[in-house]
C-alpha positions in Angstrom: 0.0 0.0 0.0 1.4 3.4 -1.0 1.6 6.0 1.7 -0.1 9.2 0.7 0.0 12.5 2.5 -2.5 15.2 1.6 -1.0 18.7 1.8 -2.9 21.6 3.4 -2.9 23.3 0.1 -4.6 20.3 -1.6 -7.2 20.1 1.1 -7.9 23.9 0.9 -8.1 23.7 -2.9 -10.5 20.7 -2.7 -12.7 22.6 -0.3 -12.9 25.5 -2.8 -13.4 23.6 -5.9 -15.1 20.2 -5.0 -17.0 20.9 -1.8 -20.4 20.4 -3.6 -19.2 17.1 -5.0 -17.9 15.8 -1.7 -21.2 16.8 0.1 -23.2 15.1 -2.6 -21.2 11.9 -2.9 -20.2 11.3 0.8 -22.0 13.4 3.3 -21.1 11.0 6.1 -17.4 11.1 5.3 -15.1 14.0 6.2 -13.5 16.1 3.4 -10.0 14.9 4.3 -11.0 11.3 4.2 -12.8 11.7 0.9 -9.9 13.4 -0.7 -7.4 10.9 0.7 -9.5 8.0 -0.7 -9.8 9.7 -4.1 -6.1 10.4 -4.1 -5.3 6.8 -3.3 -7.4 5.5 -6.1 -5.9 8.1 -8.5 -2.4 7.2 -7.5 -2.9 3.6 -8.9 -2.5 5.1 -12.4 0.2 7.7 -11.8 2.2 8.8 -14.8 5.8 9.9 -15.0 4.8 13.6 -14.7 3.0 12.8 -11.4 -0.3 14.2 -12.6 -3.4 11.9 -12.7 -6.9 12.7 -13.9 -9.4 10.6 -12.0 -13.2 11.1 -12.1 -12.8 14.6 -13.5 -10.3 15.8 -10.9 -6.6 16.4 -11.7 -4.4 15.2 -8.8 -0.8 16.5 -8.7 1.6 14.4 -6.7 5.2 14.8 -5.6 7.3 11.8 -4.6 9.2 11.9 -1.4 11.1 8.7 -0.8 8.5 5.9 -0.8 5.7 8.3 0.0 3.4 10.3 -2.4 2.4 13.8 -1.4 -0.8 15.2 -2.9 0.3 18.8 -3.7 -2.9 20.2 -5.3 -6.0 19.3 -7.1 -7.8 21.1 -10.0 
């Protein structure tokens, strides 16, 4: 299992751009948990430029050792 860390910037950006989607899809789940789960699923198809489009959201990762850091979403 890949370790993923969600940056504060990515969480803030998700709250600005995808709040409506999160509330609609998973009202019982917290925003951080939802974003982490989406990032984990997206990371399964990561490309060499560390950008993945998954379910209409672009995830930008940075590799740090064996860990992936979700830098931003758009």
